[in-house]
C-alpha positions in Angstrom: 21.5 2.1 -17.9 18.4 -0.1 -18.3 16.2 -1.8 -15.7 14.9 -5.1 -16.9 11.9 -6.7 -15.0 11.5 -10.4 -15.5 8.1 -12.1 -15.1 6.3 -15.1 -16.6 3.6 -12.9 -18.1 1.6 -9.8 -17.2 -1.7 -11.4 -16.1 -3.9 -9.9 -13.5 -2.0 -10.6 -10.3 -0.4 -8.5 -7.6 3.1 -8.9 -8.8 2.2 -7.7 -12.2 0.5 -4.7 -10.7 3.6 -3.8 -8.8 5.8 -4.1 -11.9 3.4 -1.8 -13.8 3.6 0.8 -11.1 7.4 0.6 -10.7 8.2 0.6 -14.4 6.1 3.7 -14.8 7.9 5.4 -12.0 11.3 4.5 -13.3 10.4 5.9 -16.8 9.4 9.1 -15.1 12.8 9.2 -13.4 14.5 8.9 -16.8 15.5 5.2 -16.8 15.3 2.9 -19.8 12.9 0.2 -18.7 12.0 -3.2 -20.1 9.5 -5.9 -19.1 10.6 -9.3 -20.2 7.9 -12.0 -20.2 9.3 -15.5 -20.5 6.1 -17.6 -20.6 3.5 -15.9 -22.8 2.3 -12.4 -23.7 -0.7 -11.5 -21.7 -1.6 -8.1 -20.3 -4.1 -7.2 -17.6 -2.5 -3.8 -16.8 -1.5 -1.0 -19.1 2.2 -0.2 -19.1 3.8 3.2 -19.8 4.3 3.6 -23.6 8.0 4.1 -23.1 8.5 0.7 -21.5 10.0 -1.9 -23.8 7.5 -4.7 -23.4 8.2 -8.1 -25.0 8.0 -11.9 -24.7 10.9 -14.3 -25.3 8.7 -17.5 -25.5 5.2 -18.8 -25.0 4.3 -21.1 -22.2 6.5 -24.3 -22.5 4.2 -26.8 -20.8 7.4 -28.9 -20.4 8.3 -28.7 -24.1 12.2 -28.8 -24.1 12.4 -27.0 -27.5 10.5 -24.0 -26.1 12.6 -23.9 -23.0 15.8 -23.9 -25.0 14.4 -21.2 -27.3 13.5 -19.1 -24.2 17.0 -19.4 -22.6 18.7 -18.6 -25.9 16.5 -15.5 -26.5 17.2 -14.2 -23.0 20.9 -14.6 -23.4 20.9 -12.8 -26.7 19.0 -9.9 -25.2 21.3 -9.6 -22.2 24.4 -9.7 -24.4 22.9 -6.7 -26.4 22.1 -4.9 -23.1 25.2 -5.4 -20.9 24.7 -2.0 -19.0 21.6 -3.2 -17.3 20.2 -4.2 -13.9 17.9 -7.2 -13.7 14.9 -7.2 -11.3 13.6 -10.8 -11.3 10.1 -10.8 -9.8 9.6 -14.5 -9.6 11.6 -17.6 -8.6 12.0 -19.0 -12.2 12.8 -15.6 -13.5 15.7 -15.5 -11.0 16.8 -19.0 -12.1 16.7 -18.1 -15.8 18.5 -14.8 -15.2 21.4 -16.5 -13.5 21.6 -19.2 -16.2 21.5 -16.8 -19.1 23.9 -14.1 -17.7 26.6 -16.7 -16.9 30.0 -15.0 -17.5 28.4 -11.6 -17.8 28.6 -8.8 -15.2 24.9 -7.8 -15.1 23.7 -7.3 -11.6 20.7 -9.4 -10.6 18.2 -8.4 -7.8 15.4 -10.9 -6.9 12.1 -9.9 -5.5 10.6 -12.7 -3.4 6.8 -12.4 -3.9 5.2 -15.2 -2.0 5.6 -17.3 1.1 9.0 -19.0 0.6 7.6 -22.3 2.0 5.1 -22.6 -0.9 7.9 -22.9 -3.5 8.2 -26.5 -4.9 11.7 -26.1 -6.3 13.5 -24.9 -3.2 17.0 -26.3 -4.1 16.9 -24.7 -7.5 15.6 -21.4 -6.1 18.3 -21.3 -3.4 21.0 -22.0 -6.1 19.9 -19.0 -8.0 19.4 -16.7 -4.9 23.0 -17.5 -3.8 24.2 -16.0 -7.1 22.0 -12.9 -7.0 23.4 -9.7 -5.6 20.4 -8.8 -3.5 17.2 -10.4 -2.4 14.2 -8.3 -1.5 11.4 -9.6 0.7 8.0 -8.2 1.4 8.3 -9.0 5.1 11.0 -9.7 7.7 9.4 -13.1 8.4 10.1 -14.2 4.9 13.9 -13.9 5.4 13.8 -16.6 8.2 13.0 -19.3 5.7 16.5 -19.1 4.1 20.0 -20.0 5.1 22.4 -17.3 6.3 24.3 -17.0 3.0 21.0 -15.9 1.4 19.6 -14.0 4.4 22.6 -11.7 4.7 21.8 -10.3 1.2 18.2 -9.6 2.2 16.3 -6.3 2.5 12.6 -5.8 3.3 10.6 -3.7 0.8 6.8 -3.7 1.2 4.4 -3.2 -1.8 3.5 0.3 -3.0 0.1 1.8 -3.1 -1.1 2.8 -6.6 -1.4 6.6 -6.7 -4.5 6.3 -9.0 -6.6 4.5 -6.4 -10.1 5.9 -6.0 -10.7 8.1 -3.0 -12.3 6.6 0.0 -16.1 6.4 0.1 -17.5 9.1 2.4 -21.2 8.4 2.0 -23.2 5.4 3.1 -21.8 1.9 2.2 -23.6 -0.8 0.4 -24.4 -4.1 2.1 -21.8 -6.0 0.0 -18.9 -8.0 1.4 -16.2 -8.3 -1.2 -13.0 -10.2 -1.9 -10.7 -10.3 -4.9 -8.1 -12.9 -6.0 -7.4 -16.0 -8.0 -9.9 -18.9 -7.2 -7.0 -21.0 -6.0 -6.4 -23.2 -2.9 -4.0 -20.6 -1.5 -6.7 -18.0 -1.2 -9.1 -20.4 0.7 -12.3 -19.0 -0.6 -14.0 -22.1 0.9 -13.3 -20.7 4.3 -14.9 -17.3 3.3 -18.0 -19.1 2.0 -18.4 -21.0 5.3 -17.9 -17.8 7.4 -20.3 -15.9 5.2 -22.9 -18.6 5.6 -22.7 -18.2 9.4 -22.6 -14.4 9.1 -25.8 -14.6 7.0 -27.8 -16.1 9.8 -27.5 -12.8 11.7 -27.3 -10.5 8.7 -29.4 -12.0 5.8 -29.5 -8.8 3.8 -25.8 -8.8 2.9 -24.3 -10.2 -0.3 -20.8 -11.7 -0.9 -19.2 -10.5 -4.1 -16.2 -12.5 -5.4 -13.9 -11.0 -8.0 -11.4 -13.4 -9.7 -11.2 -16.5 -11.8 -9.5 -19.8 -11.4 -9.6 -23.6 -11.5 -11.7 -23.9 -8.3 -14.7 -21.8 -9.5 -17.0 -24.8 -10.1 -16.1 -26.5 -6.8 -16.7 -23.2 -4.9 -20.1 -22.7 -6.6 -21.1 -26.2 -5.5 -20.0 -25.4 -2.0 -22.2 -22.3 -2.0 -25.1 -24.4 -3.1 -24.5 -26.9 -0.3 -24.4 -24.0 2.2 -27.7 -22.6 0.7 -26.2 -19.2 0.0 -26.2 -19.3 -3.8 -28.7 -16.4 -4.1 -26.4 -14.2 -1.9 -23.1 -14.9 -3.6 -22.2 -13.0 -6.8 -19.3 -14.3 -9.0 -17.7 -11.5 -11.1 -14.6 -13.2 -12.7 -11.7 -10.9 -13.5 -12.8 -7.3 -13.7 -10.4 -4.5 -14.8 -12.5 -1.9 -13.0 -12.8 -3.9 -9.7 -11.6 -0.9 -7.7 -14.6 1.2 -8.8 -17.0 -1.6 -8.2 -15.9 -2.3 -4.6 -15.3 1.3 -3.5 -18.5 1.5 -1.4 -18.4 -2.1 -0.1 -19.3 -2.7 3.6 -16.1 -4.7 4.1 -13.3 -6.5 2.3 -12.3 -10.0 3.5 -9.0 -11.9 2.7 -9.1 -15.6 3.7 -5.7 -16.7 2.4 -3.7 -19.5 4.0 -0.5 -17.7 3.0 0.5 -14.6 1.1 3.5 -12.4 0.4 1.5 -9.3 0.4 -2.0 -9.3 -1.0 -2.4 -6.4 -3.5 -6.1 -6.7 -3.4 -6.0 -6.3 0.4 -3.6 -3.3 0.0 -6.0 -1.6 -2.5 -9.0 -2.2 -0.2 -7.2 -0.6 2.7 -6.0 2.4 0.6 -9.7 3.0 -0.4 -10.8 2.9 3.2 -12.8 -0.2 3.0 -13.1 -1.8 6.4 -10.9 -4.9 6.0 -10.5 -8.3 7.6 -7.6 -10.6 6.8 -6.2 -13.8 8.0 -2.9 -13.3 9.9 -1.2 -15.6 7.5 2.5 -16.4 6.8 4.7 -14.5 5.9 3.1 -11.7 7.9 2.3 -9.3 5.0 -1.1 -8.3 6.5 0.5 -7.4 9.8 2.7 -4.8 8.0 -0.4 -2.8 7.0 -3.1 -3.7 9.5 -3.0 -2.5 13.1 -5.5 -4.6 14.9 -8.7 -2.7 15.6 -7.3 0.5 14.2 -6.8 0.0 10.5 -8.3 -3.5 10.1 -9.1 -6.8 11.8 -6.7 -9.8 11.8 -8.1 -13.3 12.4 -6.3 -16.7 12.7 -5.7 -18.7 9.5 -8.4 -21.3 8.9 -10.6 -20.0 11.7 -14.2 -19.8 10.4 -15.7 -18.7 13.6 -13.2 -15.9 14.1 -13.8 -14.7 10.6 -17.6 -14.7 10.9 -17.4 -12.9 14.2 -15.1 -10.2 12.7 -17.6 -9.7 9.9 -20.4 -9.4 12.4 -18.5 -6.8 14.4 -18.1 -4.6 11.4 -21.7 -5.0 10.3 -23.1 -4.3 13.7 -20.8 -1.4 14.8 -20.8 1.6 12.5 -18.3 3.5 14.6 -15.8 0.6 14.3 -16.3 0.5 10.6 -15.6 4.3 10.3 -12.5 4.0 12.6 -11.0 1.1 10.5 -11.7 3.1 7.3 -10.0 6.2 8.6 -7.0 4.3 9.9 -6.6 2.3 6.7 -6.3 5.2 4.2 -3.2 6.4 5.9 -1.1 3.8 4.1 -1.4 5.9 0.9 1.3 8.2 2.0 3.4 5.8 4.0 3.7 3.3 1.1 3.6 5.6 -1.9 5.1 4.4 -5.2 7.7 7.1 -5.1 9.0 5.9 -1.7 8.9 2.2 -2.6 10.5 2.7 -6.0 13.4 4.5 -4.4 13.9 1.6 -1.9 14.3 -0.8 -4.8 16.9 1.4 -6.4 18.8 1.7 -3.2 18.7 -2.1 -2.7 20.0 -2.6 -6.3 22.8 -0.1 -5.7 21.6 2.3 -8.4 
């Protein structure tokens, strides 16, 4: 039996991180594992050497010949591997899997990885999901976006914690506030910059360190200049060793308007970094953060609440220690071994 993960490419996102962790765990369990990329061949994370890792096509950019080539290559592969289970970790991966296994008896499980409301091809998505055997969601809230015929096939499986995460910092923490994620509208770094500008009026010796790259970088840097905080904001781009760099941060802040589950937030919690997150749809942060015990939740888009939460952590050392101690407990509760087993159970393996 082979487990086949389907993903556009293995760039530096949270979904790709989860696939790298699960694929490694399944190899250790003795499964044949493949990662099929259908839109490029990029790698931000190292895969286990026993994983069959390949691309069926480059990015199509709407080119019909590339799209046809992609579908044909996928169908040929599935014909050669009929004794497989497909784990589609994106909407279009699910669509392509359904199309290219037509007439075959290869089970398909879909992993919904973001807020369902953010999808711009909902009709096509639902068509594919109806034909999948099982749909996994990161939160129970995500299921409510779908009709009953899809919801009845749903199971909730949170994200795992990487077992190789650095241990929590036990010494003094730096005066750095950190965040990590694509510089994309969804992440709402603009809100974080505004909150940090207000926070800086009370705590001028702190810096904001932003890890990630994206199309909004220029606009966000202009905003920082308008807010007169340029000298206190550091832009790192994509950093493979971000975990080591942020380990002793004073706090981690996630400002997203919506998320499935933020892997950067999950990693910050597992390292015991005092964490603030917007309580955004579809409720992923609420799974891991108990308010005031393992982190702080603030309303989406609320600059004042975010700045005030940052001030609370900066001014209250005992609160910061309590949040840190509560956060690291997710390492055991959401271990890779436990989450990998839940996916196998959902797939009927």
